[in-house]
N, C-alpha and C positions, 0 to 999 in steps of 0.2 A: 770812636767819634761820636756815637750816640750819647755816651756819658758826658762828654765835653759839651755837647749842645744842650743837654738837659741842665747842666750846672749853669751855663750862660743864661739860658732862658729863666731859670730860677732867680738868678741875680737880678736880671732886669725886672722881673715881677716883684721882687722884694724891695728894690731901692731905686730902680731906674725909671719906671713908667710915670711916676709922679713928676720927675724932672723932665721927662719928655713932654708932658702936658704943659709944663711951665716954659719950655723952650730954653732952659738954662744949661742943658748938657747936649749939645749938638752931636758930640762924638758918639753918644749912645744911640742916636738915630742911625749913624753909619754902622755901628756894631750890630744893631738889630737887623739891618738889611743883610749884613754879612752872615749872621746866624741863620736867617731864613734861607739864604742862598745855600749854605752848607747843608741845611736840613733837606732842601730840595735835591741836592746831589746824593744825599744818603738814601732818600726814597727811590730815586732813579736806579741807584746801584743795587738796591735790594729787590726791586720789583720789575725791572726790565731785563730782557735778554739782550746783552750787548756782545756782538762778535769781537769788538775791539776793546778789551778790558783796559788797555793802556790809556785810551782816551779819557775814561772816567777817572782813572788814577791821576792823570795829568791835571784835570780840573780840580780834584780834591787838594793836591799839593799846592797848586796856584792859589786856591782859596785860603789855605792855611797860612801861606806867606803873606797874602793880603791882610789877613786878620792880625798877624804879628805887626805889620807896618801900621795898621790902623791904631793899634795899642800904642805904638811908639809916638804917633802923632799927639797922643794925650799926655805923654811924659813931660814933666817939668824939670829939665836938667839945670840944676843950680850951679854946679861946679863949672868954672870957665876954663876952656882949653885954648891953646895957641896952635898956630900952624895949620896943618891939614885937618887935625881933629877939631880945631876951633872953627874952621870954615864949614866943616860938616855939621858941627853943633849949631852954627848960626843959620844953616840952610837945610837942616834935616827934614823939616816939614815939606819943603819943595821936593827934596830927593824922594821922600816916601810917596808923595802923590805921583811923581813921575814914574817911579817903579811900578806902582799900582796900575797906572795907565798902560805901561808897556806889557805887564802881565795880562791885563784884561785883553789887550790887543792880540797878544800871543794866543790866548785861549780862543778868541774869535777866529783867528787864522787857522789854528789846528783843527777846530771843529768844522769849519767851513770846508777845509781841504779834505777831511775825512768824508763829509757828506757828498762833496763833488766827486770823490773817487768812487763812492757807491753808485752814484747816478751814472758815471762814465762806464763802469763795468756792467751795471745791471740794465742800463738804458739801451736804446735802440742803436744798432750799428749801421743803419741805412739812412740815406739822405731824406730830407724832408719831403721833396717832391715824390720820391718813390713811396714813402710811407703814406702820403696823401692818397696815392693810387690804391695801395693795398688796403687802406682804411675803407674806401668805398667797396672794394671787392669783398672784404671780410664781413662788413656790415650787411651786404646783400646776401651772403651765404647764411649768416646767422638769422636774418629775417625769414629766409626761406625755411630754415630748420624750425623756427618757432611756429610757422604756419603748418608744417607737416606733423609736428609733435607738440601738442598743447599741454602736456603734463609738466610737472616741476622736476627738473633734473639739473645736473651740473655738466659743464662743457670745459674742456681744456685745450689749449693750443700747444701742440708738440713742437712747434718752431716759434718760440717766443720772440716777439719783436721788441716789446718794451715791458717794463715792470707792471704796467697797468693795462694789459691787453683786454682783460675781462671788462673793465670799465669802458675802454675806448670802443670795443666791438659789441658791447651790450649783452654779454652772456654771464651766467652764474659760474664762476670758476674759483680756484683756490688762490692763485696768484693775485696779489694786490699790494698797493702802497697806501698807507693811511696815516692821517694826523692823530688818530686815536690809537691807543695801544692796549692790548690784552695779553698779559704775560701767560695766563693759563692756556690761551689759544695758541700762542707761539710755541710754548713748551709741548703742547699736544701734537701740533703739526710737525714739529721737529722730530718727535718720536714716531711719527708716521713716515719719516724719511724725507720730508720737505726741507728746503733750504730757507734759512732765516737770516736776514742781514738788517739788524736794527729794526726799523719799522716796515721792512719789506718782507713779504712772504712769497716765495717762489715755488711754483709747482715743479717737481723733479720729474723730468721725462723718463728717467730710469726707475721710477717708483714701482713698488710691488703691486702685482695684480690684485692682491687682497685689499690693499689700500684704496685703489680705484673703485673696487666693489663696495667696500664699507662706507666710503664717502659719497657714494651716489654719482660718480662721474660716468655719465652714460654715452657721451659723444666726444670725439676728438677732431679738431681741425688740424690737418697736417698735409704736407706736400704729397702729390700724387705718386711720386717715385720713392716714397719712404718705405721703411721695412714694415710690412703689413702682416707679419706672422701671427700676431695676437689680435688683429682687428679685421673687420669686414666693411667694405664700402657701404655707406647708407644710401638706400635708393631714394634719391631726391632730385627733383627737377631744378636745375640751375638756371638762373636768369641769363638771357641771351647776351646782356651787356657786361657780363662778368667774365674774366679770364679764369675759368674754373680749373685750368691746368695748374695754376699756382697753388691752390689749396682745395681740398675736398673734405667732406664730413665722413667720418668713419665711426662705427658703433662699437662700444666696448663688448667684450665677450660675456661678461658677467655683470650686467647693469641692474643694480638694486635701486629702489626708490629712495627719495630723500628721507623717508621714514619707514620703519618696519619693526615688528614685534620681536623682543628678545627676552631671554630668561632673566629672572631677578638676580642670577649669579653674576651679572655684569658688574655688580657692586664689588666683586672680589678681585677684579683685575688689578694687578700691581703695575702701576705706571712708573715706579721709581727704579728704573734700570736704563742703562744706555744701550741695551741689546734690543734693537727694534724688531728683530725676528721673534724673540721670546715674547715681546708685547703682542705681536700679531697672533701668535699661537694662543696666547692667553685670552685675547679678546674673542677670537672665533669660538674657542671651547666654552667660554662663559656666556656667550650669547646664545648658544645652541644646545642641543642634546647630544652632541658628538664629543669624542675625546681623542681625535687624531691630529697629529702635527702636520701642518702644511709646509713648514720650514724645518729642514733637517740640517744640522750642523756638519760642516766639512772641516776636519782637523788638518793642520799642516805644520811645517817647521819655519821658524822665523830667525833671521840673521840680521844683525845691525852692525854697521861699520861706518866710520867717518874720519875726515881729516880736513884741516884748515877751515873749520867752522861748518863744513858741509856734512850732510848725513845721508847715507844710503841704506835703505831698509829693504830686505828681500823676504818674501813670503812664498814658500814653495809647497805645493800639494799635488797629489795624484787624483784625478777625477774619478769619483766613485759612482756617479749616476749620469744618465743622459738627460736630466732635467735642467731647467734654467738655473744658472748660478748668479747669485747676487753677493756683492761685497759692500760692507758698511764700515766706515772708519770715522773716528772722532779724535780731536786733539784739543789741547788747551790753547793753542796758538793758531791764529789764522794767517797763514803765509803760503806762498805759492809752492805747490808740490807737483812735480812731473811724475806721472804714473805710466809704467810700461807693463805690457803683458806679453811674455815670451819675446822680449826686445822690440815689440811693436807699441809705439806710443799711443796711449788711450786719450791723453789730453792733459791740460793743466788744471789742478784742483786746489781746493782750500783758498780760493781768492775771496777774501772777506767773510767766508763762512768757516765754522769749526767742525763741520761734519760733511761727509760725502757718501752717497749711495751710488754704486756702479752696477749696471746690469751687464754681465759678461756674456749672457746668452747660453746656448747649449754647446757642450764640448764632448769629445769622444771619451768613453770610459777607458781608463788606464792612461790617458794623456797626462803628461806632467805640465803643470801650470806654474810659471815663474813670474810672480808679481814683483816689480821693482819700483820703489818709491825714492825719487831723488829730491832732496829738499834742502833749503837754506833757512836759517833762523827758526827752525822748528826743533825743539829739544827732543821730543818723542811723540809717537802716536799713542794715545791712551788705549785704544782698543781697535782690533781688526776682527770683524766677524765675517765668515764666509758660510753661506747657507744655500741649499738647493730648495727650489720651490716646486712642491708636488701639486701640479695643476689638477690631477684627478681628485685629490682630496679637497682642494679648493672648490671644485665644481659641486661636490657633495654639500659643502656648507652653503653654497649659493642656492642650490635646489631646496634646501630647508628654509633658509631665511626669506626667499622670495614668496613663499606660501602666505606670509602674513604682511605683505607690503601695504603701505598706506596709499590709497588712491588720492593723492594730494593735488589740489588745484589752487591756483593763485587768484585771490579776489582782488587784491591790490598789492602795492609794494610792502605793506606792513600787516597784511592779513591773509592767512592761508586756511583752507578747510579740506578735510579728507575723511574717507571712510576706511575702517579696518575691521577685519574679522579675526578674533583671537580664538584659535581652536585648541591649542596646547594648554594643559593645566598649569604648566610651570612658566608659561609666558606671562610676565607681570608688568613689563615695561614696553612702551613704544618708544623706540630710540630714533631721534632725529639728527641728521648730520648738519645741525645748526648750532653754532656756538651758544652756550648758555649765557643769559644776561637777565638782570633783574627786570628789564622792561618787557619780557615775554609774559603775556597773560594767556592761560590755557583753559578751555572748557571741554569737558567730555560729556556728550549728550546734553549740552546746554548747561551743565553744572560746573561751577568754578573748580578747577583742580590745580594743585600746586605743581609748578614746573620744577624738576629736580636736575641736579648736575651729576653726570656720570663721566667716567674716564677723565676726571679732573677739569673738563672744559665743555662737554657737549650736553645738549638738552634731551631730557627724557620725561615721560609721563607715565604714572602708574595707572593700569587699567585692569579690568576683570575680564573673564572669559566671555565671549559673545561678540556681537556686532556693535560698533560704536562710531559716532561722528565726533571727530576732534577738530577744534578750531584753535588756531594760533593767532594771536593779535599782539603786535608790538607797540608799546607806548613808551615815550621817554620817561625813565625813572625820575622821581622827584629827589632832589638833593637835600 
């Protein structure tokens, strides 16, 4: 497609733009618009994460058909036909315009339907009046949390109400919906086990403890009766006018700051793999002076069978450890999959997303686990990874990384300042769980320092051993 677009643009540059200026070739204006439309589709296809690849393919096919019809409009058919062919010949211009209109309308309907489906599935399932009540409750809780802890940290809501809870409730979280798009950020968070649907990024409540630690998620808002095995309730005075039984604040077990010093070996992390557990082990090892795996693979047997277009995939293994078990799966196709564990339904997965991370929890050593995936319209699962999480090893990494945390404070929405003390000789970077962007300007002890990109998407700053004051300031980059 890129070659076709290049040739078309070359032709217009060679012979068409002079005619455009004179206004003698109106069809070339239409062709130019078509070319730039196709170029836009090509850029989107190459630079955006799209959970529904069929949508973009539909747009491309429609655009190609429209281009052919636009060329037909220009044709001068001299031979005269009779009958139906003659009727079409005399009215082909009207036919072409009508078909172009219908195709454009079909494209609008398809894209709108897909967007509305995302909003329907990702949006809130509660009534507006109930949400208005919860909005006041959550805002009150968040404001109390900000009063009790004035440092910079992330918060997540383990009972997501809408795709934009962080914005609505006023906390720094992972989940968000934005009109701007960063493919590197989406790719990074997807490899952290988060869910990504077009321009929506959703925090995965089943995410790995190491991810919560590395991304600086310090607090969770969650129902009082939730599973609190890995969290402890945060000692906070709740406002009298809030129904604090609905949700309370709980503190993460391994809360790192938004910034902390890491080894220069962070440059060696290989992010080009679909195995998120391997990525976590690599990040932790290359950030620190340790060489232990937090995530240990569990092998099993896989069986696949299907009939009448349906597919059933079974993965069976025997539990080898009393540690937490996580399952990660990805597929080329986003379609509903029912997943069962020992005949107990875990839920419906792969709705609009093409990856899923599931926390099975702890199981008895020697127990046989039978995972069953029932699916329609999914040809195959690309990968199934099952790993144990060694929390004792994770705690070792936490104890090392927390020694060089940045004492970060917020000056305003675009300006942060913090102190850090680098004690290890091999610590060369201060890593921030802030997405890299050209607009970030950094000073270390008042001197301008270049912000660098690590892990393909995150911000880091090179520093030397000793105490330093780091300031981060964001300004809109010039185009």
